[in-house]
Wavefront OBJ file of the C-alpha trace (Angstrom):
o trace
v 79.672 61.496 85.593
v 76.178 63.221 86.030
v 77.108 66.584 84.689
v 78.506 65.113 81.499
v 74.933 66.436 80.311
v 75.512 69.648 81.686
v 78.830 69.458 80.111
v 77.188 68.568 76.200
v 74.664 70.799 75.976
v 77.536 73.814 76.174
v 78.432 73.823 73.088
v 75.750 72.941 71.847
v 73.736 75.640 72.646
v 76.854 77.822 71.335
v 76.832 76.201 68.603
v 72.811 77.553 68.516
v 74.046 80.971 69.039
v 76.748 81.530 66.630
v 74.256 80.111 63.838
v 71.173 82.220 65.449
v 73.846 85.623 65.067
v 74.766 84.934 61.447
v 70.735 84.889 60.448
v 69.475 87.689 62.669
v 73.010 89.615 61.321
v 72.360 88.903 57.698
v 69.076 90.829 56.210
v 67.351 88.541 53.134
v 67.328 92.255 50.742
v 70.696 93.174 51.795
v 72.089 89.894 50.768
v 70.013 89.655 48.020
v 71.746 92.672 46.195
v 75.425 91.381 47.513
v 75.627 93.692 50.814
v 76.664 92.636 53.976
v 73.895 93.664 56.461
v 75.963 95.001 59.569
v 73.037 96.453 60.963
v 69.170 95.616 62.042
v 68.242 97.973 58.856
v 67.472 96.831 55.363
v 70.293 98.029 52.612
v 70.079 98.034 49.075
v 73.527 98.658 47.032
v 73.726 102.285 45.316
v 76.631 103.659 43.171
v 79.261 101.097 44.460
v 78.719 100.827 47.912
v 75.616 99.488 50.287
v 73.462 102.004 51.839
v 70.137 102.346 53.965
v 67.011 103.061 51.878
v 65.135 105.252 54.072
v 67.081 105.605 57.364
v 69.259 108.926 57.616
v 71.268 110.354 60.348
v 71.796 114.315 60.956
v 75.337 116.257 62.698
v 74.442 120.062 64.104
v 77.640 122.292 64.194
v 77.643 124.691 66.991
v 77.868 128.580 66.618
v 81.677 129.094 64.168
v 82.831 132.336 61.789
v 82.651 130.474 58.886
v 79.767 128.627 56.609
v 82.713 126.439 55.598
v 83.687 125.885 59.255
v 80.570 124.856 60.224
v 79.800 122.327 57.186
v 83.069 121.114 58.871
v 81.957 120.330 62.444
v 78.541 119.526 61.672
v 80.099 116.444 58.765
v 82.604 116.018 61.865
v 78.568 115.212 64.383
v 77.465 113.004 61.468
v 80.543 110.939 60.717
v 81.605 110.255 64.942
v 77.624 109.327 64.903
v 77.355 106.876 62.081
v 80.980 105.513 63.561
v 79.603 105.037 67.358
v 76.258 103.574 65.891
v 77.139 101.777 63.065
v 81.176 100.991 62.887
v 83.968 101.934 61.221
v 82.574 101.206 57.728
v 79.396 103.606 58.609
v 81.245 106.619 59.567
v 82.672 108.435 56.186
v 79.932 111.739 54.456
v 82.163 110.787 51.235
v 80.239 107.330 51.149
v 76.867 108.701 52.371
v 73.799 109.018 49.869
v 70.794 111.309 50.125
v 73.488 114.483 51.169
v 71.671 117.191 52.503
v 73.392 120.484 53.739
v 71.081 123.386 55.624
v 73.240 126.373 57.444
v 72.093 129.982 58.705
v 74.252 133.066 59.821
v 72.502 134.767 62.861
v 75.669 136.097 64.558
v 77.235 132.613 63.890
v 76.883 130.335 61.165
v 74.909 127.154 62.356
v 74.962 124.422 59.839
v 72.397 121.048 59.891
v 73.886 117.988 57.339
v 71.468 114.548 57.280
v 72.567 111.485 54.930
v 71.969 108.078 54.492
v 74.771 106.218 55.920
v 76.904 103.823 53.556
v 79.781 101.391 53.316
v 81.350 99.678 50.613
v 80.372 96.485 50.760
l 1 2 3 4 5 6 7 8 9 10 11 12 13 14 15 16 17 18 19 20 21 22 23 24 25 26 27 28 29 30 31 32 33 34 35 36 37 38 39 40 41 42 43 44 45 46 47 48 49 50 51 52 53 54 55 56 57 58 59 60 61 62 63 64 65 66 67 68 69 70 71 72 73 74 75 76 77 78 79 80 81 82 83 84 85 86 87 88 89 90 91 92 93 94 95 96 97 98 99 100 101 102 103 104 105 106 107 108 109 110 111 112 113 114 115 116 117 118 119 120 121
């Protein structure tokens, strides 16, 4: 019976941790805009998706034989990183906003893409 207090404290601590986690994982501004914040970044609804308003990621290609291949490789690098960083919902270039693509050809095409990650909210 001496450990009864300790045993009762475990469920209380677990419930407290769940409540704290839930409040941290849903930002007030994101929730108000109808977006579920899955990350520490703020989100806002834009054109039917939830986006980071000011947080960008980039992807870079290696040297490729064509501009199209270099862009495709840079986009894949962007998707792979955002997928890894925030989960599958964010890893879609097609949903990203504020996209930019810059390429150069100096013995092979190299491209850099940049965009703000978004997801269907």
